[in-house]
C-alpha positions in Angstrom: 10.5 -2.2 9.3 10.4 -2.8 5.8 11.5 -0.5 2.4 8.6 2.1 3.2 8.5 5.5 1.1 9.7 7.9 3.3 8.2 11.2 1.6 4.5 10.9 0.9 3.9 14.7 0.0 0.6 15.7 -1.5 1.1 16.0 -4.8 -1.6 13.9 -7.2 -4.8 12.3 -6.1 -7.8 13.2 -4.4 -11.2 11.8 -3.9 -14.2 13.8 -3.6 -16.9 12.1 -1.7 -17.7 14.1 1.1 -20.9 13.4 1.3 -20.3 9.5 2.5 -18.1 10.5 5.3 -19.7 12.1 8.8 -18.0 15.1 9.6 -16.3 15.8 6.3 -16.2 19.3 5.2 -17.5 20.2 2.1 -18.5 22.9 -0.5 -21.7 24.3 0.1 -23.8 24.0 -2.7 -27.2 26.3 -3.0 -30.1 25.8 -5.7 -28.8 29.1 -6.9 -24.8 27.8 -7.5 -26.7 24.9 -9.2 -28.3 27.0 -11.7 -24.7 27.2 -13.4 -25.1 24.1 -14.3 -27.4 21.9 -17.2 -30.7 21.0 -16.3 -29.9 17.3 -16.4 -28.2 18.0 -12.9 -31.6 19.3 -11.3 -32.2 20.5 -7.5 -34.1 18.0 -4.9 -34.7 18.2 -1.4 -32.7 15.0 -0.9 -29.3 14.2 -2.1 -30.1 12.2 -5.0 -30.5 15.2 -7.5 -29.1 13.5 -10.8 -31.6 12.2 -13.0 -32.2 8.2 -12.6 -32.4 7.7 -16.8 -29.0 9.4 -17.2 -26.9 6.7 -18.4 -23.0 7.0 -17.2 -22.1 7.6 -21.2 -24.7 10.2 -21.2 -23.2 11.5 -18.0 -20.0 11.8 -19.8 -21.6 13.9 -22.8 -23.1 16.0 -20.0 -20.1 16.6 -18.4 -18.0 17.7 -21.1 -20.7 20.1 -21.8 -20.3 21.2 -18.1 -16.3 21.7 -18.2 -16.4 23.7 -21.7 -19.0 26.2 -19.8 -17.1 26.1 -16.6 -13.2 26.2 -17.7 -13.5 27.6 -21.1 -11.9 24.6 -22.5 -12.6 21.4 -24.1 -12.4 18.3 -22.4 -11.3 14.6 -23.2 -12.7 11.2 -22.6 -10.8 7.9 -22.0 -11.3 4.8 -20.2 -8.3 3.5 -18.1 -9.0 -0.6 -17.3 -7.7 -1.9 -14.3 -7.3 -5.6 -12.7 -9.4 -5.7 -9.5 -10.5 -8.6 -7.1 -14.1 -9.3 -7.5 -15.4 -10.8 -4.6 -19.1 -12.0 -3.2 -18.6 -12.5 0.6 -21.7 -14.4 1.3 -21.8 -16.0 5.0 -19.9 -16.1 8.0 -21.2 -18.7 11.2 -20.2 -19.9 14.5 -22.3 -23.0 15.5 -24.8 -21.9 12.8 -25.3 -18.4 13.6 -24.6 -15.8 11.4 -21.7 -13.1 12.7 -20.5 -10.1 11.2 -16.8 -10.1 9.8 -15.1 -8.9 6.5 -13.7 -10.9 4.1 -9.4 -10.3 4.3 -8.8 -8.5 1.1 -5.1 -10.1 0.6 -7.0 -13.4 0.5 -8.7 -16.1 -1.7 -12.4 -17.0 -1.4 -13.3 -20.5 -0.2 -14.6 -21.0 -4.1 -13.6 -19.1 -7.5 -10.9 -18.4 -9.8 -6.9 -16.8 -9.4 -5.4 -16.6 -12.5 -8.1 -18.5 -14.7 -7.2 -21.4 -12.8 -10.3 -22.4 -10.2 -9.7 -22.6 -6.6 -11.9 -24.2 -3.9 -11.5 -25.0 0.1 -14.4 -25.6 0.6 -14.9 -28.9 2.2 -18.5 -29.3 2.4 -21.0 -31.1 -0.5 -22.3 -27.9 -1.4 -18.3 -26.8 -3.2 -19.0 -23.2 -1.4 -18.5 -23.6 2.2 -15.3 -24.1 4.7 -16.9 -25.7 7.9 -14.1 -27.0 10.6 -13.7 -26.3 14.7 -12.2 -23.3 15.6 -8.9 -23.1 17.8 -6.9 -20.2 19.0 -3.3 -20.0 18.4 -2.9 -16.3 20.0 -0.7 -14.5 17.7 0.4 -17.8 15.5 4.2 -17.6 16.2 6.4 -20.4 16.6 6.4 -20.6 20.3 2.2 -20.5 20.2 2.4 -23.6 18.0 5.3 -25.3 19.8 4.0 -29.0 21.2 0.5 -28.4 19.9 -1.3 -31.7 18.4 -4.9 -30.1 18.0 -3.4 -27.5 14.4 -4.5 -29.6 11.8 -8.1 -29.4 10.1 -8.9 -26.4 12.3 -9.8 -23.1 11.5 -7.3 -20.7 13.2 -8.3 -17.7 15.4 -5.3 -15.1 15.7 -4.5 -11.9 17.0 -2.3 -10.4 14.3 0.4 -8.4 15.8 3.8 -7.0 14.3 5.5 -10.2 15.4 4.6 -11.6 11.7 4.0 -8.5 10.0 2.2 -9.9 7.0 -1.1 -11.8 6.4 0.3 -13.7 3.5 3.3 -15.3 5.9 0.7 -15.7 8.5 -0.9 -17.8 6.2 1.5 -19.9 4.6 2.6 -20.7 8.5 -0.8 -21.8 8.7 -1.1 -24.1 5.6 2.4 -25.7 6.8 0.4 -26.9 10.1 -2.5 -28.4 8.1 -4.9 -25.4 9.0 -8.0 -24.8 6.8 -8.5 -21.3 6.9 -8.2 -18.4 9.3 -9.9 -15.8 11.6 -8.0 -12.9 12.4 -8.9 -10.0 14.4 -6.6 -6.6 15.8 -5.1 -4.0 14.5 -3.8 -4.8 10.8 0.1 -4.8 10.9 0.9 -6.4 7.4 3.1 -3.6 6.2 5.1 -6.2 4.4 3.0 -7.6 2.3 3.6 -6.5 -1.4 0.5 -5.5 -3.5 -0.7 -8.2 -5.2 0.5 -11.1 -3.4 -1.9 -13.2 -2.2 -2.6 -14.8 1.0 -2.7 -19.1 0.8 -6.2 -19.7 2.7 -9.3 -18.0 3.1 -9.2 -15.5 5.9 -12.1 -13.3 7.8 -11.6 -10.5 10.1 -13.8 -9.8 12.9 -13.9 -7.4 16.0 -11.8 -7.6 18.7 -15.2 -7.8 20.9 -16.1 -10.6 18.8 -12.6 -12.5 19.4 -12.8 -12.2 22.8 -16.1 -13.7 23.1 -15.2 -16.8 21.0 -12.1 -17.2 22.9 -14.6 -18.0 25.8 -16.3 -19.9 23.9 -13.5 -22.0 22.7 -11.7 -22.7 26.1 -15.0 -24.8 27.2 -16.3 -26.1 24.3 -15.8 -27.3 20.4 -17.0 -24.1 18.5 -17.9 -24.6 14.8 -17.3 -22.1 11.9 -18.8 -22.0 8.8 -17.0 -19.4 6.2 -18.6 -19.3 2.2 -17.2 -16.5 -0.1 -16.2 -16.2 -3.9 -13.3 -14.3 -5.2 -12.3 -14.1 -8.9 -8.4 -12.2 -9.8 -8.0 -10.6 -12.0 -11.1 -9.6 -13.4 -11.0 -6.6 -15.7 -12.7 -3.3 -14.7 -13.0 -0.4 -17.2 -13.2 3.0 -15.8 -14.2 6.0 -17.8 -12.9 9.3 -17.0 -13.1 13.2 -18.6 -10.3 15.2 -18.3 -9.4 18.6 -19.3 -6.0 20.5 -19.5 -5.4 24.0 -18.2 -1.9 25.7 -17.8 1.6 25.0 -18.1 2.1 23.2 -14.9 3.6 19.4 -14.8 1.1 18.5 -11.9 -2.1 16.4 -12.5 -5.1 16.6 -10.0 -7.5 13.7 -9.8 -10.7 14.6 -8.4 -13.0 11.0 -8.3 -16.6 11.4 -8.1 -19.7 8.9 -7.9 -21.5 9.2 -10.8 -24.8 7.8 -8.5 -24.2 10.3 -5.8 -25.2 14.1 -6.7 -23.7 15.5 -3.7 -19.9 14.3 -5.3 -20.9 15.4 -8.4 -22.0 18.9 -7.0 -18.7 19.1 -5.2 -16.5 18.3 -7.8 -18.5 21.0 -10.5 -18.3 23.7 -7.3 -14.2 23.2 -7.4 -14.2 23.4 -11.3 -16.3 26.9 -10.7 -13.6 28.2 -8.1 -11.0 27.2 -10.2 -11.9 29.2 -13.1 -13.1 32.0 -10.6 -9.6 32.2 -9.1 -7.9 31.6 -12.3 -5.6 29.1 -11.1 -3.7 26.7 -13.2 -3.1 23.1 -13.6 -1.8 20.9 -16.6 -4.1 18.2 -16.1 -7.4 17.5 -13.6 -9.0 14.7 -14.4 -12.6 13.5 -13.4 -13.4 9.7 -12.5 -17.1 8.4 -12.4 -17.1 4.9 -10.8 -20.2 3.3 -8.9 -19.8 3.4 -5.3 -18.6 -0.2 -4.8 -16.0 0.0 -7.7 -14.3 3.4 -6.3 -10.7 3.1 -7.1 -7.5 5.3 -8.2 -6.7 3.1 -10.9 -4.0 4.7 -13.1 -5.2 8.0 -13.0 -2.5 9.2 -10.5 -0.7 7.7 -7.7 0.9 9.8 -4.7 -1.8 11.9 -2.9 -4.3 10.4 -0.1 -6.7 13.1 1.1 -8.9 12.0 4.2 -12.0 13.1 3.7 -12.9 13.9 7.1 -10.4 16.7 7.5 -10.4 17.8 3.6 -11.2 21.3 2.7 -11.3 21.6 -1.2 -11.1 25.4 -1.0 -8.0 25.8 1.0 -6.3 22.7 -0.3 -6.5 23.9 -3.7 -5.9 27.4 -2.3 -2.4 25.5 -0.7 -1.9 23.6 -3.7 -2.8 25.8 -6.7 -0.1 28.5 -6.0 2.8 29.7 -8.0 5.7 27.4 -8.7 7.8 29.4 -6.1 5.7 28.3 -3.2 5.2 25.0 -4.3 9.2 24.2 -3.1 7.8 24.7 0.1 4.9 22.3 -0.6 7.5 19.7 -1.3 9.6 20.3 1.6 13.2 20.2 -0.5 15.2 21.1 2.5 13.9 18.2 4.8 14.7 15.8 2.0 18.1 16.7 1.9 18.4 16.7 5.8 17.4 13.4 5.3 19.6 12.3 2.5 22.7 13.8 4.2 21.9 12.1 7.4 21.5 8.4 5.3 24.6 9.4 3.6 26.6 8.6 6.6 25.4 4.7 5.8 27.6 4.5 3.1 30.5 5.9 5.0 33.5 2.6 4.8 31.1 0.9 1.9 31.9 3.3 -0.5 34.9 5.6 -1.8 35.7 8.0 0.3 36.4 10.9 -2.2 33.2 10.4 -4.1 31.2 10.4 -0.8 32.4 13.5 0.4 31.8 14.9 -3.6 28.1 13.8 -3.0 27.7 15.4 0.6 29.1 18.3 -1.0 26.6 18.6 -3.8 23.5 17.8 -1.4 24.7 20.7 0.5 25.1 23.1 -2.4 21.6 22.2 -3.3 20.0 23.6 0.2 20.1 27.3 -0.9 18.3 26.5 -4.2 15.3 24.0 -3.2 13.0 26.9 -2.1 13.1 29.0 -5.2 13.8 25.7 -8.0 10.6 23.6 -7.3 11.7 21.6 -10.2 15.1 20.5 -8.4 12.6 19.5 -5.4 10.4 17.6 -7.6 13.6 15.8 -9.1 14.9 15.2 -5.0 11.7 13.7 -4.0 11.7 11.1 -7.0 15.6 10.4 -6.3 14.8 9.8 -2.4 11.4 8.1 -2.4 12.4 5.0 -1.4 15.1 4.1 1.4 16.3 0.4 -0.4 19.8 1.6 -1.2 20.3 3.4 2.3 18.9 0.2 4.2 21.3 -2.1 1.8 24.1 -0.2 3.4 23.1 -0.9 6.8 22.2 -4.5 6.3 25.3 -4.8 4.8 27.2 -3.5 7.5 25.6 -6.2 9.6 25.9 -8.9 7.6 30.2 -8.3 7.8 29.8 -7.9 11.5 27.5 -11.5 11.0 30.9 -12.7 9.1 33.0 -11.8 11.8 31.2 -13.6 14.8 30.9 -16.8 12.5 34.7 -16.7 11.7 35.3 -16.7 15.6 32.7 -19.4 16.3 30.3 -16.9 18.1 27.1 -18.8 16.8 24.7 -16.9 19.3 26.0 -13.4 18.5 25.8 -14.0 14.9 22.6 -15.0 15.0 21.6 -12.1 16.9 23.1 -9.8 14.6 21.6 -11.6 11.7 18.3 -10.4 13.0 19.0 -6.8 12.8 19.3 -7.0 9.1 15.9 -5.4 7.5 12.8 -7.4 8.1 14.8 -10.5 9.7 13.8 -9.4 13.1 10.6 -11.7 12.9 12.4 -14.3 11.0 12.3 -16.6 14.1 8.5 -16.3 14.7 7.8 -18.3 11.6 8.9 -21.8 10.2 12.4 -21.4 8.7 11.0 -22.7 4.9 8.3 -20.4 5.1 10.0 -16.8 5.9 12.7 -18.1 3.2 9.6 -18.6 0.7 8.0 -15.4 1.8 10.7 -13.0 1.3 11.2 -14.0 -2.1 7.7 -12.0 -2.7 9.5 -8.8 -1.2 10.0 -5.7 -3.4 13.6 -5.0 -4.9 14.6 -8.5 -3.7 18.3 -7.7 -5.1 18.8 -5.3 -2.6 18.0 -7.4 0.3 19.8 -10.3 2.2 19.6 -13.5 0.4 17.2 -15.3 3.0 18.6 -18.3 2.0 21.2 -17.5 4.6 18.5 -17.3 7.2 17.8 -21.1 6.6 21.7 -22.2 6.8 22.1 -20.5 9.7 19.1 -22.3 11.0 21.2 -26.0 10.7 23.3 -25.2 13.7 27.6 -25.3 14.1 27.9 -28.2 12.3 27.4 -26.1 9.0 29.8 -23.5 10.1 32.1 -23.5 7.4 29.6 -24.0 4.6 27.4 -20.5 6.1 30.7 -18.5 6.2 31.6 -19.5 2.5 27.5 -18.5 1.8 28.2 -15.3 3.5 31.3 -13.8 1.9 29.6 -14.7 -1.2 26.5 -12.7 -0.2 28.7 -10.0 0.9 30.3 -9.6 -2.7 27.1 -9.5 -4.5 25.6 -6.8 -1.7 28.6 -4.7 -2.2 28.6 -4.3 -6.0 25.1 -3.5 -5.8 25.4 -1.3 -3.3 28.1 0.8 -5.6 26.2 0.6 -8.7 23.1 2.3 -7.0 25.2 4.7 -5.0 26.9 6.1 -7.6 23.7 6.3 -9.9 22.3 8.3 -7.2 25.0 10.5 -7.0 25.5 11.0 -10.8 21.7 12.1 -10.1 22.0 14.4 -8.0 25.0 15.8 -10.1 22.7 16.0 -13.3 20.2 18.3 -11.2 22.7 21.5 -12.0 21.8 21.1 -15.5 17.8 21.6 -15.1 
């Protein structure tokens, strides 16, 4: 479901916060080892060994000196400014009793600002609190809501599932039925939501155990929930960073530590020291220092996520900072090519046959060079980082079948086939207007089947002629999009010979 990135290889970002995760493996820092560094980085029996009066600015100055001593290189400083949510989760109560919960990051608070416009979902005199009865709506899909007369002016208790793979769409459906807010539980299945797209109602998340307890209470009496949270978006937050360039490799490794946590800084400096002693080379190593509640990757880098529970810095760096020849193994260009050749079959019957055969030939020729040519493996990863074009080919074939069924008057088959198109498998679980509106927020909408067709399909057989005409127009549009994008990919593959 959805256009996820297929090839997420270990390439760019690492977070060094070993001391805050149970079971994490870390570089062992001894008192003797710390003597390598400045006196400002003092040793204590506890974890707080950085002097309290060392400000972030002074800290960067100190770190620059340490980088110079450790790597024999001059460091550089800079600031990255990101737009972030500023949030203050105040309270969540059930029948006046405070309960554990988490603010759902994709949702607005009960009051605050979004894009410089004030928001307020409060219905209490304090102007901050949302208070209403709670009702259980199961998974919140259409069949759960059908014929219910108690949906308005309530806070819905919803089990999140992949039947509605979007918190945003779920909130839109709830608002359509005049709900005031949502309490959700279960595994987070909202894998379709595009970053930056916000829900339209306040949402809190509770544990499954609490949800079971709440459902039992709701079954026997009216339960009142109170939610108060402040959010502001966007809010600019600056993050200072220090960088040091070493060697010719076109690689950037980000090591992010918390300047209030001595242990993570010690780990970071130990990695620097290890780099020097092992004489490994990286082109750009960036060190970002932020407070614990602001830790984020920002614009530092974009592709690596390291699990601190299993992360072992010496092993990671030993594996990663290998020769360029070995780097091809890490990217696994052969696997990328294998997937590309399989996906090439999706273009059959949709693009020029001779061009498709040449495309496959060019891909096969690359199989013998990706192991010895890491720069080609890099380019392949970039070319095939998304499966949007391959999905478009499959969706176009499905839409052509929908057209055939509609022409024959086979309405139910047309509906069934339409739901095989990417991200339409859950379309019937929400109201048609909500699905159409939500679909506009998905990534790369120009490579997706127009959701307006789904709305026309719901109008029934009486609008058959208009639906067929609209499908024909959409097929022509997608056919051109596919052809254009296929030849762009094909050209990129051909250009690899010039590297």
